[in-house]
C-alpha positions in Angstrom: -94.8 136.9 41.9 -96.1 140.4 41.6 -99.7 139.2 40.7 -99.6 136.8 43.7 -98.8 139.7 46.1 -101.5 141.9 44.6 -104.1 139.1 44.9 -103.0 138.6 48.6 -103.3 142.3 49.3 -106.7 142.5 47.6 -108.0 139.5 49.6 -106.7 141.0 52.9 -108.3 144.3 52.1 -111.6 142.6 51.3 -111.5 140.6 54.5 -110.7 143.6 56.6 -113.6 145.6 55.1 -116.0 142.7 55.6 -115.1 142.5 59.3 -116.0 146.2 59.8 -119.4 145.9 58.2 -122.5 145.6 60.4 -126.1 144.8 59.7 -128.3 147.9 59.3 -131.7 146.2 60.0 -134.7 148.1 61.2 -135.6 147.5 64.9 -138.5 145.2 65.7 -141.8 146.9 66.1 -143.1 147.2 69.7 -146.6 148.1 70.9 -147.3 149.9 74.2 -151.0 149.7 74.0 -153.7 147.0 73.3 -155.9 147.3 70.3 -159.5 147.1 71.4 -161.3 148.0 68.2 -160.7 148.4 64.5 -162.0 151.5 62.9 -161.3 150.5 59.3 -159.4 148.0 57.2 -158.4 147.9 53.6 -156.7 145.3 51.4 -153.7 145.9 49.1 -155.9 147.4 46.4 -157.5 149.9 48.8 -160.9 148.1 48.9 -162.7 148.1 52.3 -162.5 144.8 54.2 -165.4 143.6 56.3 -164.7 141.0 58.9 -167.5 139.1 60.5 -167.5 136.0 62.7 -170.0 133.5 61.4 -169.4 130.5 63.7 -171.2 130.1 67.0 -169.1 130.0 70.2 -169.9 127.0 72.4 -171.6 127.7 75.7 -168.7 126.6 77.8 -166.4 129.2 76.2 -168.7 132.2 76.4 -167.2 133.4 79.7 -163.6 133.0 78.4 -164.6 135.1 75.4 -166.1 137.8 77.5 -163.0 137.8 79.8 -160.5 138.1 76.9 -162.4 141.1 75.5 -161.4 143.2 78.5 -158.1 145.0 78.3 -156.9 143.8 81.7 -157.4 140.1 80.8 -155.8 140.5 77.4 -152.7 142.1 78.9 -152.5 139.3 81.4 -152.7 136.7 78.6 -150.1 138.5 76.5 -147.7 138.7 79.5 -148.1 135.0 80.2 -147.3 134.2 76.6 -144.3 136.5 76.5 -142.9 134.9 79.6 -143.0 131.5 77.9 -140.7 132.6 75.1 
């Protein structure tokens, strides 16, 4: 009988302590500016990473590519995407 009471008290104490616990997760990162250029990049080993685009952009998309490279158009597209979610 005594062990049953101790088990019950122990379970109640564990449940009460679990109720009081909260998650201590880091907040999600947020950006307030738009990245327009990359000054440098390195991989996990610290080696420099060079990125180059080797494919040609079709003629019908050249204006869209030029538009999206401007900060105003990029912000507009990001806002439109964030409104969808």
